[in-house]
C-alpha positions in Angstrom: 94.2 106.2 119.9 95.6 102.8 119.3 97.8 102.4 116.3 94.9 99.9 114.3 92.6 102.7 114.9 94.7 105.5 113.6 95.8 103.2 110.2 92.1 102.4 109.6 91.1 105.6 110.1 93.8 106.7 107.7 92.6 103.8 105.0 96.0 102.5 105.2 94.6 98.9 105.8 92.2 99.3 102.8 94.9 100.7 100.5 97.2 97.8 101.7 94.8 95.5 100.7 93.7 96.7 97.4 97.2 96.9 96.2 98.2 93.5 97.5 94.8 92.0 95.5 95.9 94.3 92.5 99.3 93.2 92.5 98.6 89.2 93.1 96.3 89.6 89.9 99.1 91.4 87.8 101.8 88.5 88.9 99.3 85.8 87.4 98.6 87.7 84.6 102.2 88.0 84.1 103.1 84.4 85.1 100.4 83.7 82.3 101.2 86.2 79.3 105.0 86.5 79.9 106.1 83.1 78.6 103.6 83.2 75.7 105.3 86.4 74.3 108.6 84.8 74.4 109.7 86.7 78.0 112.1 84.6 80.2 111.2 84.1 83.8 113.6 87.1 84.4 110.4 89.2 83.5 107.8 87.8 86.0 110.9 88.1 88.4 111.2 91.6 88.0 107.7 92.3 87.7 107.3 90.8 91.0 110.2 93.1 92.4 108.9 96.2 91.2 105.3 95.7 92.5 107.1 94.6 96.0 109.0 97.8 96.0 106.0 100.0 95.2 104.1 98.9 98.1 105.8 100.9 100.1 105.6 104.3 98.6 101.6 103.4 98.0 101.1 103.0 101.7 103.6 105.6 103.1 101.6 108.2 100.3 98.1 107.1 102.1 99.6 107.8 105.5 101.1 111.3 105.1 99.1 114.0 106.7 96.9 116.3 104.4 98.9 119.5 103.5 96.2 122.1 102.6 96.1 125.8 102.4 95.4 125.9 106.2 98.3 123.6 106.9 100.5 125.7 104.7 99.8 129.3 106.1 98.8 129.9 102.7 96.2 132.4 103.4 98.3 134.4 105.8 100.9 134.7 103.2 98.4 135.7 100.6 97.0 138.7 103.0 100.3 139.9 103.5 
């Protein structure tokens, strides 16, 4: 299975696109609202940095395999 097919199967691309669209919208709102609230340009820059740093955990969270009871052998532990 190719890398692209695996990413598509796990919905990584969908999450990445949705996160990017939501982050872009939040940056646009911050750019308009923050100066009206008297906040400096540093607040907008910090918003961009937080959203950029948050992209990595958002995509990694969807890439992790699901850990359910069968993966953790919960049934075997409960039967003992």
